[in-house]
C-alpha positions as a Python dict, from the first residue, in 0.01 Angstrom:
ca = {
    (1, 'M'): (0, 0, 0),
    (2, 'D'): (90, 223, -293),
    (3, 'L'): (445, 363, -279),
    (4, 'R'): (312, 715, -341),
    (5, 'V'): (93, 685, -33),
    (6, 'R'): (388, 569, 177),
    (7, 'L'): (599, 862, 61),
    (8, 'L'): (313, 1104, 127),
    (9, 'G'): (280, 962, 477),
    (10, 'R'): (648, 1019, 548),
    (11, 'L'): (625, 1377, 429),
    (12, 'L'): (314, 1457, 631),
    (13, 'G'): (455, 1280, 937),
    (14, 'R'): (685, 1578, 984),
    (15, 'L'): (377, 1795, 1027),
    (16, 'S'): (205, 1572, 1282),
    (17, 'I'): (-36, 1749, 1516),
    (18, 'S'): (94, 1530, 1799),
    (19, 'S'): (432, 1704, 1784),
    (20, 'M'): (307, 2063, 1755),
    (21, 'D'): (351, 2303, 2040),
    (22, 'E'): (110, 2592, 2088),
    (23, 'E'): (302, 2830, 1862),
    (24, 'R'): (335, 2583, 1575),
    (25, 'L'): (-33, 2502, 1599),
    (26, 'R'): (-123, 2869, 1588),
    (27, 'R'): (88, 2919, 1274),
    (28, 'A'): (-63, 2611, 1110),
    (29, 'Q'): (-413, 2744, 1171),
    (30, 'Q'): (-324, 3072, 1004),
    (31, 'Q'): (-182, 2914, 689),
    (32, 'R'): (-388, 2926, 370),
    (33, 'I'): (-325, 2680, 90),
    (34, 'G'): (-442, 2877, -211),
    (35, 'H'): (-405, 2747, -565),
    (36, 'N'): (-95, 2711, -781),
    (37, 'P'): (37, 2435, -1009),
    (38, 'V'): (216, 2259, -722),
    (39, 'T'): (-70, 2255, -473),
    (40, 'D'): (-321, 2166, -743),
    (41, 'L'): (-99, 1876, -849),
    (42, 'L'): (-111, 1744, -493),
    (43, 'L'): (-457, 1844, -374),
    (44, 'G'): (-651, 1889, -696),
    (45, 'G'): (-777, 2217, -831),
    (46, 'V'): (-1120, 2366, -882),
    (47, 'A'): (-1338, 2179, -1128),
    (48, 'R'): (-1397, 2355, -1459),
    (49, 'G'): (-1728, 2526, -1510),
    (50, 'V'): (-1789, 2600, -1142),
    (51, 'R'): (-1820, 2952, -1001),
    (52, 'L'): (-1694, 3020, -648),
    (53, 'T'): (-1834, 3293, -423),
    (54, 'D'): (-1721, 3375, -69),
    (55, 'S'): (-1966, 3511, 187),
    (56, 'T'): (-2080, 3442, 543),
    (57, 'A'): (-2354, 3254, 722),
    (58, 'R'): (-2478, 3269, 1075),
    (59, 'G'): (-2277, 3075, 1332),
    (60, 'E'): (-2360, 3012, 1695),
    (61, 'V'): (-2217, 3344, 1821),
    (62, 'G'): (-2141, 3535, 1501),
    (63, 'P'): (-2086, 3504, 1126),
    (64, 'V'): (-1877, 3220, 988),
    (65, 'P'): (-1715, 3215, 641),
    (66, 'V'): (-1879, 3006, 371),
    (67, 'R'): (-1784, 2936, 11),
    (68, 'T'): (-2048, 2863, -253),
    (69, 'Y'): (-1984, 2646, -559),
    (70, 'R'): (-2237, 2668, -844),
    (71, 'P'): (-2223, 2510, -1190),
    (72, 'E'): (-2195, 2794, -1441),
    (73, 'H'): (-2420, 2631, -1700),
    (74, 'A'): (-2695, 2509, -1468),
    (75, 'D'): (-3052, 2558, -1582),
    (76, 'G'): (-3260, 2841, -1444),
    (77, 'G'): (-3441, 2642, -1177),
    (78, 'P'): (-3322, 2598, -819),
    (79, 'L'): (-3061, 2326, -774),
    (80, 'P'): (-3020, 2075, -493),
    (81, 'L'): (-2824, 2208, -195),
    (82, 'V'): (-2524, 2027, -46),
    (83, 'V'): (-2369, 2167, 272),
    (84, 'N'): (-2008, 2063, 334),
    (85, 'Y'): (-1794, 2062, 649),
    (86, 'H'): (-1417, 2043, 600),
    (87, 'G'): (-1187, 1805, 783),
    (88, 'G'): (-880, 1880, 992),
    (89, 'G'): (-947, 1726, 1330),
    (90, 'W'): (-1162, 2022, 1442),
    (91, 'T'): (-825, 2194, 1485),
    (92, 'L'): (-689, 2253, 1135),
    (93, 'G'): (-834, 2296, 787),
    (94, 'N'): (-1015, 2576, 608),
    (95, 'L'): (-1233, 2642, 305),
    (96, 'D'): (-943, 2612, 58),
    (97, 'S'): (-882, 2250, 157),
    (98, 'A'): (-1228, 2149, 32),
    (99, 'D'): (-1219, 2320, -309),
    (100, 'W'): (-1151, 2006, -515),
    (101, 'L'): (-1420, 1799, -345),
    (102, 'C'): (-1688, 2069, -334),
    (103, 'S'): (-1636, 2197, -687),
    (104, 'N'): (-1646, 1846, -831),
    (105, 'V'): (-1962, 1761, -638),
    (106, 'A'): (-2122, 2082, -769),
    (107, 'A'): (-2023, 2001, -1127),
    (108, 'T'): (-2112, 1631, -1119),
    (109, 'V'): (-2430, 1634, -909),
    (110, 'G'): (-2553, 1960, -1058),
    (111, 'A'): (-2593, 2111, -714),
    (112, 'V'): (-2514, 2425, -523),
    (113, 'V'): (-2250, 2332, -265),
    (114, 'V'): (-2199, 2559, 35),
    (115, 'S'): (-1885, 2482, 235),
    (116, 'V'): (-1888, 2602, 594),
    (117, 'D'): (-1593, 2720, 800),
    (118, 'Y'): (-1625, 2700, 1178),
    (119, 'R'): (-1441, 2793, 1494),
    (120, 'L'): (-1138, 2574, 1558),
    (121, 'A'): (-1006, 2409, 1872),
    (122, 'P'): (-831, 2445, 2107),
    (123, 'G'): (-926, 2813, 2111),
    (124, 'H'): (-1289, 2711, 2067),
    (125, 'R'): (-1356, 2369, 2211),
    (126, 'W'): (-1655, 2140, 2165),
    (127, 'P'): (-1938, 2208, 2103),
    (128, 'A'): (-1837, 2531, 1923),
    (129, 'A'): (-1771, 2366, 1585),
    (130, 'A'): (-2087, 2156, 1600),
    (131, 'E'): (-2305, 2451, 1697),
    (132, 'D'): (-2152, 2671, 1425),
    (133, 'C'): (-2218, 2402, 1166),
    (134, 'Y'): (-2579, 2356, 1270),
    (135, 'A'): (-2648, 2732, 1286),
    (136, 'A'): (-2496, 2774, 940),
    (137, 'L'): (-2708, 2490, 800),
    (138, 'V'): (-3026, 2650, 931),
    (139, 'D'): (-2923, 2989, 790),
    (140, 'V'): (-2815, 2859, 449),
    (141, 'V'): (-3129, 2650, 402),
    (142, 'G'): (-3340, 2944, 515),
    (143, 'R'): (-3172, 3161, 250),
    (144, 'A'): (-3160, 2888, -16),
    (145, 'G'): (-3322, 3116, -272),
    (146, 'E'): (-3027, 3356, -248),
    (147, 'F'): (-2798, 3070, -348),
    (148, 'G'): (-3024, 2950, -629),
    (149, 'A'): (-3090, 2634, -430),
    (150, 'D'): (-3395, 2429, -336),
    (151, 'P'): (-3454, 2414, 43),
    (152, 'A'): (-3652, 2092, -3),
    (153, 'R'): (-3353, 1902, -147),
    (154, 'V'): (-3070, 1920, 105),
    (155, 'A'): (-2772, 1697, 174),
    (156, 'V'): (-2475, 1731, 409),
    (157, 'M'): (-2128, 1590, 371),
    (158, 'G'): (-1787, 1603, 531),
    (159, 'D'): (-1458, 1419, 559),
    (160, 'S'): (-1292, 1304, 883),
    (161, 'A'): (-1382, 1566, 1147),
    (162, 'G'): (-1615, 1708, 883),
    (163, 'G'): (-1782, 1368, 863),
    (164, 'N'): (-1829, 1383, 1238),
    (165, 'L'): (-1987, 1727, 1203),
    (166, 'A'): (-2215, 1616, 919),
    (167, 'A'): (-2339, 1326, 1132),
    (168, 'V'): (-2383, 1550, 1437),
    (169, 'V'): (-2571, 1814, 1237),
    (170, 'S'): (-2802, 1541, 1107),
    (171, 'L'): (-2881, 1442, 1466),
    (172, 'M'): (-2929, 1805, 1571),
    (173, 'S'): (-3157, 1881, 1280),
    (174, 'R'): (-3378, 1582, 1358),
    (175, 'D'): (-3396, 1659, 1730),
    (176, 'R'): (-3439, 2036, 1695),
    (177, 'S'): (-3695, 2022, 1415),
    (178, 'G'): (-3443, 2182, 1183),
    (179, 'P'): (-3407, 2154, 807),
    (180, 'R'): (-3500, 1821, 655),
    (181, 'I'): (-3183, 1652, 532),
    (182, 'A'): (-3219, 1391, 259),
    (183, 'H'): (-2865, 1249, 261),
    (184, 'Q'): (-2547, 1248, 466),
    (185, 'G'): (-2214, 1175, 298),
    (186, 'L'): (-1973, 1060, 569),
    (187, 'V'): (-1619, 1024, 437),
    (188, 'Y'): (-1395, 832, 683),
    (189, 'P'): (-1589, 995, 968),
    (190, 'S'): (-1472, 1018, 1328),
    (191, 'V'): (-1780, 922, 1529),
    (192, 'D'): (-1631, 764, 1844),
    (193, 'L'): (-1411, 1002, 2040),
    (194, 'T'): (-1344, 740, 2308),
    (195, 'M'): (-1095, 605, 2053),
    (196, 'S'): (-1180, 251, 2160),
    (197, 'A'): (-1212, 75, 1823),
    (198, 'P'): (-967, -206, 1736),
    (199, 'S'): (-853, -22, 1421),
    (200, 'I'): (-698, 252, 1637),
    (201, 'D'): (-425, 11, 1748),
    (202, 'E'): (-422, -193, 1426),
    (203, 'N'): (-330, 120, 1227),
    (204, 'A'): (-154, 310, 1504),
    (205, 'S'): (139, 398, 1278),
    (206, 'A'): (-50, 437, 951),
    (207, 'P'): (49, 707, 703),
    (208, 'I'): (-122, 1050, 716),
    (209, 'L'): (-307, 984, 1045),
    (210, 'T'): (-166, 794, 1343),
    (211, 'K'): (-309, 695, 1679),
    (212, 'A'): (-110, 975, 1840),
    (213, 'D'): (-266, 1223, 1596),
    (214, 'C'): (-617, 1093, 1673),
    (215, 'L'): (-564, 1141, 2045),
    (216, 'A'): (-413, 1488, 2000),
    (217, 'F'): (-700, 1606, 1779),
    (218, 'R'): (-955, 1462, 2024),
    (219, 'D'): (-791, 1625, 2324),
    (220, 'H'): (-766, 1964, 2152),
    (221, 'Y'): (-1133, 1944, 2060),
    (222, 'L'): (-1287, 1813, 2381),
    (223, 'G'): (-1044, 1950, 2639),
    (224, 'G'): (-1144, 1677, 2882),
    (225, 'Q'): (-1519, 1691, 2818),
    (226, 'D'): (-1733, 1379, 2784),
    (227, 'P'): (-1633, 1190, 2466),
    (228, 'R'): (-1956, 988, 2478),
    (229, 'H'): (-2191, 1281, 2430),
    (230, 'P'): (-2376, 1213, 2101),
    (231, 'H'): (-2295, 1561, 1969),
    (232, 'A'): (-1928, 1469, 2006),
    (233, 'S'): (-1957, 1098, 1926),
    (234, 'P'): (-2272, 1024, 1720),
    (235, 'L'): (-2209, 652, 1761),
    (236, 'F'): (-2333, 683, 2120),
    (237, 'A'): (-2667, 843, 2032),
    (238, 'E'): (-2944, 639, 2197),
    (239, 'D'): (-3174, 671, 1897),
    (240, 'L'): (-3062, 681, 1534),
    (241, 'T'): (-3405, 634, 1378),
    (242, 'G'): (-3531, 890, 1133),
    (243, 'L'): (-3187, 1008, 1026),
    (244, 'P'): (-3103, 1081, 660),
    (245, 'A'): (-2991, 808, 425),
    (246, 'A'): (-2615, 773, 447),
    (247, 'L'): (-2309, 687, 244),
    (248, 'V'): (-2020, 588, 471),
    (249, 'Q'): (-1678, 558, 311),
    (250, 'V'): (-1385, 417, 506),
    (251, 'A'): (-1019, 343, 429),
    (252, 'E'): (-841, 16, 502),
    (253, 'H'): (-530, 171, 659),
    (254, 'D'): (-707, 420, 884),
    (255, 'P'): (-699, 426, 1265),
    (256, 'I'): (-1066, 534, 1268),
    (257, 'R'): (-1180, 286, 1001),
    (258, 'D'): (-1398, 103, 1252),
    (259, 'D'): (-1578, 425, 1344),
    (260, 'G'): (-1738, 430, 1003),
    (261, 'T'): (-1816, 60, 984),
    (262, 'R'): (-1974, 56, 1330),
    (263, 'Y'): (-2177, 369, 1262),
    (264, 'A'): (-2304, 227, 933),
    (265, 'A'): (-2411, -89, 1115),
    (266, 'A'): (-2583, 115, 1388),
    (267, 'L'): (-2770, 321, 1129),
    (268, 'Q'): (-2881, 5, 949),
    (269, 'R'): (-3011, -143, 1274),
    (270, 'A'): (-3214, 176, 1320),
    (271, 'G'): (-3371, 134, 977),
    (272, 'V'): (-3171, 407, 803),
    (273, 'P'): (-3075, 330, 439),
    (274, 'V'): (-2695, 299, 432),
    (275, 'R'): (-2427, 223, 179),
    (276, 'L'): (-2085, 133, 326),
    (277, 'T'): (-1770, 112, 116),
    (278, 'E'): (-1418, 28, 232),
    (279, 'Y'): (-1140, 145, 1),
    (280, 'V'): (-869, -118, 4),
    (281, 'G'): (-510, -1, 32),
    (282, 'M'): (-610, 355, 117),
    (283, 'P'): (-509, 562, 420),
    (284, 'H'): (-715, 816, 610),
    (285, 'G'): (-755, 1137, 413),
    (286, 'F'): (-705, 979, 72),
    (287, 'L'): (-982, 1184, -89),
    (288, 'A'): (-786, 1500, -8),
    (289, 'F'): (-503, 1384, -238),
    (290, 'P'): (-680, 1298, -564),
    (291, 'R'): (-366, 1313, -777),
    (292, 'L'): (-174, 1070, -555),
    (293, 'C'): (-436, 827, -422),
    (294, 'R'): (-574, 602, -693),
    (295, 'S'): (-910, 544, -523),
    (296, 'A'): (-998, 913, -487),
    (297, 'P'): (-1177, 943, -826),
    (298, 'Q'): (-1379, 628, -753),
    (299, 'A'): (-1478, 753, -407),
    (300, 'L'): (-1579, 1089, -552),
    (301, 'A'): (-1788, 920, -820),
    (302, 'E'): (-1962, 703, -560),
    (303, 'L'): (-2037, 1004, -341),
    (304, 'C'): (-2180, 1203, -631),
    (305, 'T'): (-2388, 909, -755),
    (306, 'E'): (-2545, 854, -414),
    (307, 'Q'): (-2616, 1223, -361),
    (308, 'A'): (-2768, 1264, -707),
    (309, 'R'): (-2986, 955, -665),
    (310, 'V'): (-3128, 1057, -328),
    (311, 'L'): (-3171, 1425, -414),
    (312, 'A'): (-3345, 1339, -741),
    (313, 'A'): (-3590, 1122, -549),
    (314, 'H'): (-3680, 1427, -341),
    (315, 'D'): (-3738, 1645, -647),
}
């Protein structure tokens, strides 16, 4: 494993969710990253030529913040629409943390990207985040014209907990006759909240995310509710047919690596077109550190290529 990744893991280990008491967690949820030379060096900045606009969309019980990324020099016609859900274990994270990913997808795919914030656990336990994300998807697609986007060319994406939410929203949209989704980009997704996969113990002490972190995030989110419900753990959905084509990206040194590989296999068995890629030597969360993790640019390029290909086919 790259030395930079090991050092990053040691640094982030001091901020482990598993060691946070209620007050520390509350403060962490209130922190905003923002942009400056130091944070952009670590997390990546906003891609050039992309305009950001903050607004709101409908959530389950009230408005939720959204951030729109649009290429400044796009042609006059409506662009494909990509809806993003940020990571953070359903407990942490905010719109700022997705700026590098969303702005680069907007610039590279030539799409309008709308990143959705949602209510966080433990103050708002499952299914609050999932229901917020689905309600926002329906609202954003319904107002696609306001965003300069095409409601007939829609993709969803998310990393980690956001990957879980993207997969859950895809299930919800199919089952509730919601917006037609052409593609789901699932970046090291958490799709089995029973935490029963072999990789959980294999990478129990991995950098960035440990087994203890996985359990803490899960417990904050579910609060003792059924981890096998498909809107919490999509892997346990009885029927995966008719879901959007998927790109599933996993990392070698990730406790939830097997979540992604097993979900990709389950989707394939259901007849869903799937591309699965494992990034060797990478930890969980590597795409959030594009300046430090050597595979981040490759993973971004793969994600954009798959989205562009599928969305173009639906033109």
